[in-house]
Structures are given as structure tokens and as C-alpha cells.
C-alpha positions as CSV (number, residue, x, y, z in Angstrom):
1,M,78.7,-19.5,-17.4
2,S,79.0,-23.2,-16.7
3,R,82.4,-24.5,-15.9
4,Q,83.6,-27.1,-18.4
5,I,84.9,-30.4,-17.0
6,D,88.6,-30.9,-17.4
7,R,89.2,-34.4,-18.9
8,R,92.4,-34.5,-16.9
9,A,90.4,-34.3,-13.7
10,F,89.2,-37.7,-14.4
11,L,92.7,-39.0,-14.8
12,R,93.7,-37.5,-11.5
13,R,90.7,-39.0,-9.8
14,G,91.6,-42.5,-11.2
15,A,95.3,-42.1,-10.2
16,A,94.5,-41.0,-6.7
17,G,95.1,-43.3,-3.8
18,A,97.5,-45.7,-5.4
19,A,99.6,-45.9,-2.4
20,A,98.7,-48.9,-0.2
21,L,96.6,-51.9,0.0
22,A,93.6,-51.6,2.3
23,V,94.3,-55.0,3.8
24,G,97.3,-55.3,6.1
25,P,99.0,-58.2,7.8
26,G,96.9,-57.8,10.9
27,L,93.8,-59.2,9.2
28,L,95.7,-62.2,7.7
29,A,97.4,-63.0,11.0
30,A,94.1,-62.8,12.8
31,C,91.9,-64.7,10.4
32,S,93.7,-66.8,7.9
33,T,94.8,-70.4,8.0
34,D,98.0,-71.7,6.4
35,G,96.3,-74.6,4.8
36,P,93.5,-77.1,5.0
37,G,92.4,-78.2,8.4
38,P,93.5,-81.7,9.4
39,D,89.9,-83.0,9.7
40,R,88.9,-81.9,6.1
41,K,88.1,-84.8,3.8
42,P,86.8,-84.8,0.2
43,G,83.0,-84.8,0.0
44,A,80.8,-86.9,-2.3
45,G,80.9,-84.2,-5.0
46,S,84.6,-83.9,-5.0
47,S,86.3,-83.1,-8.3
48,P,89.9,-82.4,-9.4
49,R,91.2,-79.4,-7.7
50,S,93.9,-76.8,-8.4
51,G,94.2,-76.2,-4.7
52,G,95.6,-72.9,-3.3
53,T,93.9,-69.8,-2.0
54,L,92.4,-67.3,-4.4
55,R,92.7,-63.7,-3.2
56,A,90.1,-61.2,-4.6
57,A,89.6,-57.5,-3.9
58,F,86.3,-55.5,-3.9
59,V,84.9,-52.2,-2.9
60,G,83.6,-52.7,0.6
61,G,81.6,-50.7,3.1
62,G,84.3,-49.9,5.6
63,A,83.4,-50.3,9.2
64,S,79.7,-50.7,8.2
65,E,80.4,-54.1,6.5
66,T,78.2,-56.8,8.0
67,L,77.8,-60.6,7.9
68,D,74.0,-60.0,7.8
69,F,73.8,-59.9,4.0
70,F,70.0,-59.4,4.2
71,N,70.8,-55.9,5.4
72,G,74.2,-55.4,4.0
73,P,74.2,-52.8,1.1
74,S,77.7,-53.1,-0.2
75,A,78.8,-55.4,-3.1
76,L,81.3,-57.1,-0.9
77,D,78.5,-58.0,1.6
78,L,76.7,-60.1,-1.1
79,V,79.9,-61.5,-2.6
80,R,80.9,-62.8,0.9
81,A,77.4,-64.2,1.4
82,R,77.5,-66.1,-1.9
83,A,80.7,-67.8,-1.0
84,W,79.4,-68.7,2.4
85,H,75.7,-69.7,1.9
86,G,73.7,-71.8,-0.5
87,T,71.6,-70.0,-3.1
88,L,68.1,-71.0,-4.3
89,G,69.4,-70.5,-7.8
90,N,70.9,-68.2,-10.4
91,L,69.5,-66.7,-13.7
92,D,70.6,-68.8,-16.7
93,P,68.9,-67.8,-19.9
94,G,70.2,-71.0,-21.5
95,A,68.5,-73.4,-19.0
96,P,65.0,-74.9,-19.6
97,D,63.4,-72.8,-16.8
98,G,65.7,-69.8,-17.4
99,V,67.4,-70.5,-14.1
100,R,70.1,-72.9,-12.8
101,Y,69.0,-74.3,-9.4
102,G,71.2,-74.3,-6.3
103,V,69.9,-75.9,-3.1
104,L,66.6,-76.5,-4.9
105,D,66.0,-79.5,-7.2
106,G,63.4,-77.5,-9.1
107,I,60.3,-75.3,-8.8
108,D,56.8,-76.5,-9.9
109,V,54.1,-74.0,-10.8
110,S,50.4,-74.7,-10.4
111,D,48.3,-74.5,-13.6
112,D,46.4,-71.5,-12.3
113,L,49.6,-69.7,-11.2
114,S,48.4,-69.5,-7.7
115,A,51.2,-71.4,-6.0
116,Y,54.8,-72.3,-6.4
117,T,56.3,-75.5,-5.0
118,L,60.0,-75.3,-4.2
119,R,61.6,-78.8,-4.2
120,V,64.6,-78.9,-1.9
121,R,67.6,-80.9,-3.1
122,P,68.0,-84.0,-1.0
123,G,71.2,-84.4,1.0
124,V,72.3,-80.7,1.2
125,R,74.1,-80.4,4.5
126,F,75.1,-77.5,6.7
127,T,78.6,-77.3,8.1
128,D,77.3,-78.6,11.4
129,G,76.2,-81.8,9.7
130,S,72.4,-81.1,9.8
131,E,70.4,-81.5,6.6
132,L,68.8,-78.5,4.9
133,T,65.0,-78.7,5.0
134,A,61.9,-76.8,4.0
135,A,62.0,-75.1,7.4
136,D,65.3,-73.4,6.5
137,V,64.0,-72.1,3.2
138,L,60.8,-70.8,4.9
139,H,62.9,-69.0,7.6
140,S,65.3,-67.5,5.0
141,L,62.5,-66.2,2.8
142,G,59.6,-65.5,5.2
143,V,61.5,-64.0,8.1
144,L,64.9,-62.7,7.0
145,A,64.3,-61.7,3.3
146,A,60.8,-60.3,4.1
147,G,62.2,-58.3,7.0
148,S,65.1,-56.8,5.1
149,K,65.2,-53.0,4.4
150,L,66.8,-53.6,1.0
151,P,64.4,-53.7,-2.0
152,V,66.3,-56.6,-3.6
153,Y,65.2,-58.9,-0.8
154,R,61.7,-57.6,-0.5
155,L,60.9,-58.8,-4.0
156,A,59.7,-62.2,-2.8
157,A,57.2,-60.6,-0.4
158,A,56.0,-58.3,-3.2
159,N,54.9,-61.4,-5.2
160,F,54.4,-64.3,-2.8
161,D,52.1,-64.6,0.3
162,L,55.0,-65.5,2.6
163,A,52.7,-65.3,5.7
164,H,50.8,-68.3,4.3
165,A,53.8,-70.2,2.9
166,K,54.1,-73.7,4.4
167,A,56.3,-76.8,4.3
168,D,55.0,-79.9,2.6
169,G,57.1,-82.5,4.3
170,D,60.9,-81.9,4.8
171,L,61.8,-81.2,1.2
172,K,59.0,-79.1,-0.2
173,V,57.9,-75.5,0.3
174,V,54.6,-74.2,-1.0
175,L,54.5,-70.5,-1.7
176,P,51.1,-69.0,-2.5
177,T,51.2,-66.1,-4.9
178,L,49.6,-62.7,-4.1
179,R,48.4,-62.7,-7.7
180,P,49.0,-65.0,-10.7
181,I,52.7,-65.1,-11.6
182,A,54.1,-66.9,-14.6
183,D,57.8,-65.9,-14.2
184,G,58.3,-66.5,-10.4
185,R,61.3,-68.7,-11.0
186,T,63.3,-65.7,-12.2
187,I,62.2,-63.8,-9.0
188,L,63.4,-66.6,-6.6
189,C,66.5,-67.5,-8.5
190,Q,68.4,-64.2,-9.1
191,G,71.4,-65.4,-7.1
192,N,70.8,-63.2,-4.1
193,F,68.2,-65.3,-2.3
194,L,70.4,-67.4,0.0
195,V,69.5,-70.0,2.7
196,V,70.5,-70.1,6.3
197,K,69.4,-72.4,9.1
198,D,65.9,-72.1,10.6
199,G,66.0,-69.8,13.6
200,T,69.1,-67.8,12.6
201,A,69.0,-64.3,14.0
202,D,72.6,-63.4,14.4
203,F,75.3,-63.7,11.7
204,R,78.7,-64.6,12.9
205,T,81.9,-66.5,12.0
206,G,81.4,-70.2,12.6
207,M,77.6,-70.2,12.2
208,P,76.3,-73.2,10.2
209,S,76.3,-72.6,6.4
210,C,75.8,-74.6,3.2
211,G,77.7,-72.6,0.7
212,P,80.9,-73.7,-1.1
213,F,83.2,-72.2,1.5
214,R,83.3,-72.0,5.3
215,L,83.9,-68.5,6.8
216,T,86.9,-68.7,9.2
217,G,87.6,-65.0,9.8
218,F,86.1,-61.5,9.2
219,T,87.2,-58.0,10.0
220,P,84.8,-55.2,8.8
221,G,86.6,-52.9,6.3
222,Q,89.5,-55.2,5.8
223,G,88.4,-58.6,4.6
224,S,87.4,-62.2,5.2
225,V,88.9,-65.6,4.9
226,F,87.3,-68.9,3.9
227,E,88.3,-72.6,3.6
228,R,86.7,-75.0,1.2
229,Y,83.6,-76.9,2.4
230,D,84.2,-80.4,1.4
231,D,80.7,-81.6,1.8
232,H,79.2,-78.9,-0.4
233,Y,76.4,-80.3,-2.5
234,G,77.1,-81.0,-6.2
235,H,80.3,-79.3,-7.1
236,V,83.0,-79.1,-4.4
237,P,85.3,-76.0,-5.1
238,H,88.7,-76.6,-6.7
239,L,90.2,-74.1,-4.3
240,D,91.5,-74.9,-0.9
241,G,90.6,-71.4,0.3
242,L,89.4,-67.9,-0.5
243,E,90.3,-64.4,0.7
244,L,88.1,-61.5,0.0
245,R,89.8,-58.1,0.6
246,S,88.1,-54.8,1.1
247,I,90.1,-52.2,-1.0
248,A,88.1,-49.1,-1.8
249,D,90.4,-47.5,-4.3
250,S,90.4,-48.8,-7.9
251,T,94.1,-48.0,-8.5
252,A,95.0,-49.8,-5.3
253,R,93.1,-52.9,-6.4
254,A,94.9,-52.9,-9.7
255,G,98.2,-52.4,-8.0
256,A,97.6,-55.3,-5.7
257,L,96.8,-57.4,-8.8
258,T,99.9,-56.5,-10.8
259,S,102.1,-56.9,-7.8
260,G,100.8,-60.4,-7.2
261,E,99.2,-59.6,-3.9
262,I,95.7,-60.7,-5.2
263,D,94.5,-62.8,-8.1
264,F,91.2,-61.0,-9.0
265,A,90.3,-57.3,-8.9
266,H,86.6,-56.4,-9.1
267,D,85.0,-53.4,-10.8
268,L,88.0,-51.3,-11.8
269,S,87.5,-47.7,-13.0
270,P,87.9,-47.2,-16.7
271,V,91.0,-45.1,-16.2
272,T,92.6,-47.8,-14.1
273,A,91.6,-50.6,-16.5
274,R,93.4,-48.8,-19.3
275,T,96.6,-48.9,-17.4
276,L,96.5,-52.7,-17.5
277,D,96.5,-52.9,-21.3
278,G,99.5,-54.7,-22.5
279,N,100.3,-56.3,-19.1
280,D,101.0,-59.9,-19.9
281,A,100.5,-61.1,-16.4
282,V,96.8,-60.0,-16.1
283,E,93.7,-60.2,-18.2
284,L,90.7,-57.9,-18.3
285,V,87.4,-59.7,-18.0
286,P,84.5,-57.2,-18.2
287,T,81.0,-58.4,-17.6
288,R,78.9,-58.9,-20.8
289,S,75.3,-58.1,-21.7
290,P,72.9,-58.5,-20.0
291,Y,75.1,-58.2,-17.0
292,L,75.7,-54.5,-17.3
293,V,75.2,-52.0,-14.5
294,G,72.8,-49.1,-15.1
295,L,74.0,-45.8,-13.6
296,S,71.1,-43.5,-12.8
297,F,69.8,-40.5,-11.0
298,Q,66.6,-40.7,-8.9
299,L,64.3,-37.6,-8.8
300,N,62.2,-37.6,-5.7
301,M,58.6,-36.9,-6.7
302,G,57.7,-36.2,-3.1
303,V,59.9,-33.1,-3.2
304,K,59.0,-30.1,-5.3
305,P,59.5,-29.4,-8.2
306,F,60.1,-33.1,-9.1
307,D,56.3,-33.7,-8.8
308,D,56.0,-31.8,-12.1
309,P,56.5,-34.1,-15.2
310,R,57.9,-31.1,-17.1
311,V,60.8,-30.9,-14.6
312,R,61.4,-34.6,-14.8
313,E,61.5,-34.5,-18.6
314,A,63.9,-31.5,-18.5
315,F,66.4,-33.4,-16.3
316,K,66.3,-36.3,-18.8
317,L,66.8,-34.0,-21.7
318,A,69.6,-32.1,-20.0
319,V,72.0,-35.1,-19.7
320,D,74.6,-35.6,-22.4
321,R,74.7,-39.4,-22.6
322,E,77.2,-39.7,-25.4
323,T,79.8,-37.5,-23.6
324,M,79.4,-39.6,-20.5
325,V,80.1,-42.8,-22.4
326,K,83.1,-41.2,-24.2
327,T,84.6,-39.2,-21.4
328,V,84.1,-41.4,-18.4
329,F,84.2,-44.9,-20.0
330,Y,86.3,-44.2,-23.1
331,G,83.5,-45.6,-25.2
332,N,83.4,-48.9,-23.3
333,A,79.7,-48.5,-22.2
334,Q,76.3,-48.3,-23.7
335,V,74.0,-45.2,-23.9
336,G,71.0,-45.7,-21.7
337,N,67.4,-44.6,-22.4
338,D,66.1,-44.0,-18.8
339,L,65.0,-47.7,-18.4
340,P,66.9,-50.4,-16.5
341,A,67.6,-54.1,-17.6
342,I,69.0,-53.5,-21.1
343,G,69.8,-56.9,-22.7
344,F,67.2,-58.9,-20.9
345,P,64.3,-60.4,-22.9
346,D,61.7,-58.2,-21.2
347,Y,63.5,-54.9,-21.8
348,A,61.4,-52.5,-23.9
349,E,63.0,-52.3,-27.2
350,G,61.8,-49.9,-29.8
351,L,61.3,-46.8,-27.7
352,P,62.9,-43.7,-29.2
353,Q,66.2,-42.8,-27.8
354,R,65.9,-39.7,-25.7
355,A,67.9,-36.9,-27.2
356,H,70.3,-34.4,-25.5
357,A,68.3,-31.2,-25.8
358,P,69.5,-28.6,-23.2
359,E,67.5,-25.7,-24.7
360,R,64.3,-27.7,-24.6
361,A,65.2,-28.6,-21.0
362,R,65.6,-25.0,-20.2
363,A,62.2,-24.1,-21.8
364,L,60.4,-26.9,-19.9
365,L,61.9,-25.7,-16.6
366,K,60.7,-22.1,-17.3
367,Q,57.2,-23.4,-18.2
368,A,57.1,-25.2,-14.8
369,G,58.3,-22.1,-12.9
370,A,61.5,-24.0,-12.0
371,D,64.1,-22.1,-14.0
372,G,67.0,-21.3,-11.7
373,M,66.0,-24.0,-9.3
374,K,68.6,-25.1,-6.7
375,V,69.3,-28.8,-6.1
376,T,72.1,-31.0,-4.6
377,L,72.9,-34.3,-6.2
378,T,74.1,-36.9,-3.6
379,T,76.2,-39.8,-4.7
380,G,79.2,-41.9,-3.8
381,P,81.8,-44.3,-5.3
382,E,79.7,-47.4,-4.9
383,T,80.8,-48.6,-8.3
384,P,83.4,-46.9,-10.6
385,G,81.9,-44.2,-12.7
386,M,79.2,-43.1,-10.3
387,V,80.9,-40.0,-9.1
388,E,82.3,-39.1,-12.5
389,T,78.9,-39.4,-14.3
390,A,77.3,-37.4,-11.5
391,T,79.9,-34.7,-11.9
392,L,79.1,-34.4,-15.6
393,F,75.4,-34.5,-14.9
394,V,75.7,-31.5,-12.5
395,E,77.5,-29.6,-15.3
396,D,74.8,-30.6,-17.8
397,L,72.1,-29.3,-15.4
398,K,73.9,-26.0,-15.0
399,K,73.8,-25.5,-18.8
400,A,70.0,-26.0,-18.6
401,G,69.8,-23.2,-15.9
402,V,69.7,-25.4,-12.8
403,R,71.8,-24.3,-9.8
404,A,73.1,-27.8,-9.2
405,S,75.9,-28.9,-6.8
406,L,77.4,-32.3,-6.0
407,R,77.7,-34.0,-2.6
408,E,79.9,-37.1,-2.6
409,L,79.7,-39.5,0.3
410,P,82.5,-42.0,1.2
411,A,82.5,-45.5,-0.3
412,G,79.9,-47.7,1.2
413,Q,77.9,-44.9,2.8
414,L,75.3,-44.0,0.1
415,Y,72.9,-46.8,1.0
416,A,74.0,-47.4,4.6
417,D,70.9,-45.5,6.0
418,F,68.4,-46.5,3.3
419,P,65.4,-44.5,4.7
420,A,67.6,-41.3,4.7
421,Y,68.8,-42.1,1.1
422,A,65.2,-42.6,-0.1
423,A,64.3,-39.2,1.2
424,L,66.9,-37.3,-0.8
425,P,65.6,-35.0,-3.5
426,L,68.2,-36.1,-6.1
427,A,70.4,-39.1,-5.6
428,G,72.8,-41.2,-7.6
429,A,72.1,-45.0,-7.9
430,Y,73.1,-48.1,-9.7
431,Q,70.9,-51.0,-10.9
432,M,71.7,-54.6,-10.5
433,P,71.4,-56.5,-13.8
434,V,68.1,-58.3,-13.4
435,P,65.1,-58.5,-15.7
436,A,63.0,-55.3,-16.3
437,L,59.8,-56.4,-14.6
438,S,61.7,-57.7,-11.5
439,T,63.5,-54.4,-11.4
440,Y,60.3,-52.5,-11.5
441,Q,58.7,-54.5,-8.7
442,M,61.9,-54.5,-6.6
443,S,62.3,-50.7,-6.6
444,T,59.2,-49.0,-7.9
445,A,55.9,-50.8,-7.5
446,G,53.4,-49.8,-4.9
447,G,55.1,-46.5,-4.0
448,S,57.9,-48.3,-2.1
449,P,60.6,-46.0,-0.5
450,S,63.1,-46.8,-3.3
451,A,60.6,-45.5,-5.8
452,F,61.4,-41.9,-4.8
453,G,57.7,-41.0,-4.8
454,W,56.6,-42.8,-8.0
455,K,53.0,-44.0,-7.4
456,E,51.3,-45.2,-10.5
457,S,48.8,-48.0,-9.7
458,A,47.9,-48.3,-13.4
459,T,51.5,-49.1,-14.2
460,D,51.7,-51.5,-11.3
461,T,48.7,-53.3,-12.8
462,L,50.3,-53.6,-16.2
463,V,53.4,-55.1,-14.7
464,A,51.3,-57.5,-12.7
465,E,49.4,-58.5,-15.8
466,A,52.6,-59.0,-17.8
467,R,54.0,-61.3,-15.0
468,A,50.8,-63.3,-15.0
469,E,50.9,-63.9,-18.8
470,S,52.1,-67.3,-19.9
471,D,52.3,-66.3,-23.5
472,P,55.8,-64.6,-23.9
473,A,54.7,-62.4,-26.7
474,E,51.7,-61.0,-24.8
475,A,53.8,-60.6,-21.6
476,K,56.4,-58.6,-23.7
477,K,53.6,-56.4,-25.1
478,L,52.2,-55.6,-21.6
479,G,55.6,-55.1,-20.1
480,T,56.6,-52.7,-22.9
481,Q,53.5,-50.7,-22.2
482,A,54.4,-50.4,-18.6
483,Q,58.0,-49.4,-19.4
484,R,56.8,-46.8,-21.9
485,T,54.9,-45.1,-19.1
486,R,58.0,-45.1,-17.0
487,W,60.0,-43.7,-19.9
488,E,57.5,-40.9,-20.5
489,K,56.6,-39.9,-16.9
490,G,59.1,-41.6,-14.7
491,N,61.5,-40.1,-12.2
492,Q,64.7,-41.9,-13.2
493,V,67.4,-40.6,-15.4
494,L,69.5,-43.6,-16.6
495,P,72.1,-42.4,-19.1
496,V,74.7,-45.1,-19.1
497,F,75.1,-48.9,-18.9
498,K,78.6,-50.0,-18.0
499,P,80.3,-53.3,-17.6
500,N,82.0,-54.3,-14.4
501,L,85.7,-54.0,-15.5
502,N,87.1,-56.9,-13.6
503,A,90.7,-58.2,-14.0
504,K,92.4,-61.4,-13.1
505,A,95.8,-62.9,-13.0
506,K,96.5,-65.1,-16.0
507,G,95.6,-68.7,-15.2
508,V,92.6,-67.9,-13.0
509,R,89.6,-69.7,-14.4
510,G,85.9,-70.5,-13.7
511,I,84.8,-67.2,-12.0
512,R,82.2,-66.6,-14.7
513,D,80.7,-70.0,-14.2
514,D,78.8,-68.8,-11.1
515,L,76.5,-66.9,-13.5
516,F,76.2,-63.8,-11.3
517,E,79.1,-61.8,-12.8
518,Q,78.5,-58.6,-10.8
519,F,78.7,-60.6,-7.5
520,P,80.9,-63.7,-8.2
521,G,80.7,-66.7,-5.8
522,F,84.0,-68.4,-6.7
523,S,82.6,-71.9,-6.3
524,Q,84.0,-73.1,-9.6
525,A,87.1,-70.9,-9.7
526,S,90.6,-72.4,-10.0
527,L,94.2,-71.2,-10.0
528,A,96.8,-72.2,-12.6
């Protein structure tokens, strides 16, 4: 008989590890500065400032944290990079092109959709005084992003012929497309394509950068320290400095916030967030749709019996989505329907909500000769709720006759060896909030390792046709057809969309203005 999950077990998990901050005085003594350097002067884009140093805490990757964000899988790796380096742009549904440009002045698209011209913003300077040019963008995209092991950075290479990209003078980059693409701006301006100097191979403190802050100190597993870059293009930060601390435990992050040790706590667990209700000194600021994180389970179709569609459907029917939302997130989440990107315009609305049907799941497994199958679900606390939802999923599978067990890795380790992760038979995952077709190409198209064995050329073709369609209605129709195939035959169980439950000290403002709420950049943040 399946063991029932004790609700109090979740409370104990949320309360564990409240003891100490993960950042000690050793880091601050080694890396921080007491105030602005004597040679720092306001840049041309200066604006009124609150001054001060904002201190923010995130789940990091422990000793595996790296300054090479192109190969850094933890949330903190990208947050650090967004504070340090200039971005091509961010998604902004309210902007004319659907994006807000960063180091780019704009992106022009040829009439036949065969080439994109990236116009570099004039006058963007690195911290060594050199001016950002087309060569820097080419190196960042064509060498570093294209060579990354992480699917999020390989998205450009999946759509653009980077080998034949070229500079057109100092301030233009021409990117040929591999096939006609109408929505390439949303591929290039997702907030994660950042720019470093041409020739960069090693990432280190003191290297030239063009983001809103200069990195002045870094200790893996502990944190990093920044000072404002006064010659940052456009908007110069209000803050004098920024500290990013690596604190794996949610309760410890909240404790640091309420004690005044930090000003911003990222991605708290639902249990921890509830303890902050009624605290007049702090404010909960959860991310809003479409910036919701999809929690999912990947079924490896290269491993039997997940090559059988009946087994995949059984695993989708076994999961009790409503209970996950109520038990793990206290109702502060949305039920998922096994497709990512809910809330984005290209998400496939109208598909029937998959039911919780454990008896039907058991029958399908028996038909497939997989009743009593044994499987281990590997996951980790990469974002709050991952382990708890995985724990419930294991119990749901047991009710359907699966001999399931859970393997929990330490924080920051689930994606550390990505090839090994992609070879797992059953793995936990979370999806960044980006549009549906980008998500498909980033993690699924062409049988990429992150697709866990999904190889459907007909679906790839539908997605490509949707991306090539200039008529939004026709693009939506084609994209919905592709997503229906994924919903029917796919190897992803996605039961929950959850917000990042962030919290900040009263008086902290402007963090949301960076437009990438899951990975804030702090360029417009201010203190009271």
C-alpha cells in the first residue's frame, strides 16, 4: 500500500537549516569595498541615486559556481552575469518589437526573413575604456554561446547561421537565418544573451565588462561584490554597489532578510514565504504571469519503457496536479497541462486539461507490459518546490503500480554534468519563462540531448513553419498544432507553474524594471 505523504513533512523541510547565513565575514573582508573608489565619476547617463549597497541572496551552485555564465547552470551564475555584462535585450511584450534593447539600438529583418541585422548602440564602452563593436557581439554569439553546453545558449545556433555571420562595419552584425524566421528578435533578446569582449576565453574578476556594475570580488559558494559602473550606457545604476550572496536554504535567506543582513531574498519556498506574512519590515514580491516557472519531469524516450507512448501517457495521468498546488504551494501556483510557457502569446490555449486518472494509468501500464516497473526519479532543490513536487509524484506513481523511488542531489548539482543529467531515465526539471516556440527549439527540436530522446521531425517542421509565419494568427495556429503533438505524445510531465516567491525589505524599489524577474539584474534598483 502506498505511503501517504505527511503534510507536516513539508513544514519540517521548510523549517530545516534556519541556523546560519551561508556568507561569512571572510568573503566580505576579502572582496568588498567600503565605498566608491576615488576615481569613480558620474557618467553621461547619470541619474539621481539612492546610493548604498544592495545585498541580495540566491540559491547558488556551491563550489561549482563559475564566472563563465555560458556554462554556469545555476540561477546565481546568470544573475551575476546580468549585473556584470551588457545584454542584447530583454523580452518586453509592451514594446513595439516585443523586446527592450540593451547594447543594441535595434534589429532589422530582411523582407524574405533570410537575415537579421543587429545595430550596435554607439558609444557603449567596456570598463577598460574600449568601445563595444560588432566584433564583440560576433564573438559572444558565434563562439561562446554556440559552444555552450546549455540549451538556453544554443538557441541562437539553432536558428541562425552563426558560421556565416559577419560584421558590416563597426556597429552592425548580419546574422543569416538557417530558415526563414519572423520572431528572431524574441530569440536574441531573452535577457540571457550577454556580450563580452572579442577574444574572451577566460572569465575572471577585473576582466573588461559593459554591464551596470563592475565585479570586484568573487568566492564560489559564498558570493560576489560589485561597484557601480559610472560609464554604463543609458541608465547608470542608482546604487553605489551590489552584493550577491549564495545561501542555499530558503529559511536562511528569509532569516537574513528579516534580520537586516540582506535587502532581497530570491525564490523562497512557499512554507518560508508564509512565515513573512504580517512582517511590516518586508514585502513579498512574487513574479507574475508570464514569468512563472514550470516544474516538470522528463521521461527519457531512449530508455525503455518510456519509448512506449502508453507509458508516457500513464505517467501524465498518474500525477495529482491539484494536490501539488494545494499541498506544496498552498494554492499559490497554477495547474500545468504538460506544456511550458503558460501566459505567453504563443502558448497553446484550448487543449483539454489532462485529468488525474490513476486507474487509467495503471491500465495503460499493464497494456504496455510495464506494470510493476521500477524507476528512480532524480531531482534537486534547484528552485523551491522541485523536491516536494517530486516527492508527491513518486507517491502518485506508486498508486499507479510503479515501483518508484526518489534520488535528491545537493543544490546546484542537478545540471552540473549536463550530459549525465540528459541520460537519466526520469529527471526533475524547471523551465525558464520564455515563449513556447523558443522553449521547444531550446530544449527539444532536432533530438537535442535536453529532449530526452524526443525525435519528431514533423513537429520540428511545424515549429519552424510557425516561426517563419509573419501573420500572428497563422503562426499561432501552426504553433498550437505542434504543441498538441507534444501534449499527446510528448515525454514531459509538467504539472505545476509556480511564481518565484521573492521578498524584499520595505523601501527597495526598481528590481522588476529589469524585465527578467526570474534573474534580476538590479540596474534600476534603489534603496530607501
